[in-house]
N, C-alpha and C positions, 0 to 999 in steps of 0.2 A: 504494500500500500504506500503510495506517495504522500508524504506529509511535508508541509512547509512550516518552519518556525524561524524566528530570529534569535541567534545565539551570540551574545556579546556584541550586538549591533550588526551582525552579518546575517543576511537572509540565507537560509539553508533549506534545500529540498532533499529529502531522504526517502529511500525505499526501505521501510521497516514495518514490521507487524505493529499495529496500533496499540496492542496491549504490552509491548516491550516497556519495561521501566525506563523512565527518562534518564536515570543514572547510566544505564548501559549504552544508551544512544550517545550521551555526552562523552563517556569514556571510550567506548569501543568504536562507534561510528565516526565521532568527531575528533577523537584523539586528545581530548582535554582531560588530563589525569589529575587535576587538582581536587576535584570533587571525589570524595572517598566512599567506599562501601564499608559500612560498619556492621549493623545488625540485620539489615535486609527487611526490617519490619517497620521502619519509620520511627523507631523509639530512641535512637542515640543521637541523631542530628548530624552525623558526619557527612551526610549526603545533601545537606541543605543548599539550595539554590534559590534564586528569585524567579518567580513566574509572574510576568506582568507586574513586577515590583513587590510581590508578596512572597515571603519565605515558604518553601514547600520542601518536603522530604522526597527527593528525586528517586529513591529506591522503591517507593510505593506509589509513585505518580505515573500512570501510563502515558506514554508519549503522545497518544492521540488527544489527551487533555491539554497538551502544549501546542497542538497544531494551530497555526495562525497567531500565536502569542510570542512574547519576548521572554527569553531565558537569559539570566545573567549568572555566570559561574564565578568562582573566585578569580579566574583569569581575567574576567571582564570588569573587575573592580578597579584595576590599574588603568588610569587615564593617560593615554599617549605615552605609555611606558613608565610613567611615574607610579610608584606604589601608592595605594590608597592610604589615607592617614591611619587607619586601623592596622594595616600591614606594617607601617613604619613603627607604630606603637608596640606591636608584637615584638619587633626586633629590639627596640629600646628597652623593653621590660623583660627581655629574655624569656618570653612565654613558652615557646615550644620545647618539649622534651622529645617525645617520639614524633610529635607533630601531626599525628593521624587525624585528630578531631578538629584541628585548627581551622581548616577552610570552612567547615560548618559553623564553628564558633564565630568566625569573622563575618560570615554572611548573616547570621542572626543579629550580631552587633551592628552591622551596617544598616540593616532594616530599622533597628531601634533608633539609631542616631539620625537617620534620615527623617524620622517622624517625631523624634524628641531629642534635638541636638544638645540640649543641656541636661540629659538624663542624670538622675541621681543614682546612688549606689543601689537603692531598693529596686529602681526601675531596671537597672542592668542585671541584677541577680534574677529578677522575675523573667526578663526577656531571654536570658541564657539558661534558664532552668531546664529546658528540654534538650540541652546539648551536654552530652556526657564526655568526661575526660578521664581516661584510665590512669593517666599519670598524676592526676590530682593537682593540676596547675591553676585551679580556680582563683586563688588569690592574685596570681600574676595576670590572669585573663581579666579579672575585674579591674585591677589597677590600670591595665592598658586601655580598657574602654573608658574608664574614668578620666584618664589623661587626655583622651581625645575630646570627651564631652566638656571638660573644663578648659580645653585649649592650652593646657600647661606644657605639653611636651611635643606636640606636632601640629602642623598646619591642619585646620579643620576642613579645608576645601575638599569636596567630594564625599564628605561623611553623610 
């Protein structure tokens, strides 16, 4: 089945089965490896992407639901090759350990800050509560998001 969607600003037409999880289309058909497979049931948040601006779990979202829509992956957050402010904050705060959950964490945080640029700690904790980190770097994750929300450590453009 031919499906059209826009991924990171680029219109794509693909021949895929409509019930294929969006995650596998992103990773296997488009070669964008930043979005990760975690649990496969939409529970851990590692596969979070934005679909028409809303965060979704791509492992449990059939690609036909994305047809005609816009998908943004972690690769699409960087504007003109510059890292997104959250990506910069992740580096500044030394967030990643294994790094596996990080793209989903950042995508959830980006959605929060787009809609609540001055998010407080409670807002951040609530927004990221559905994203699991096996390494337990939650305090660094929250500090990185807080630094962007407060404007203290990175440029807020693009948040």
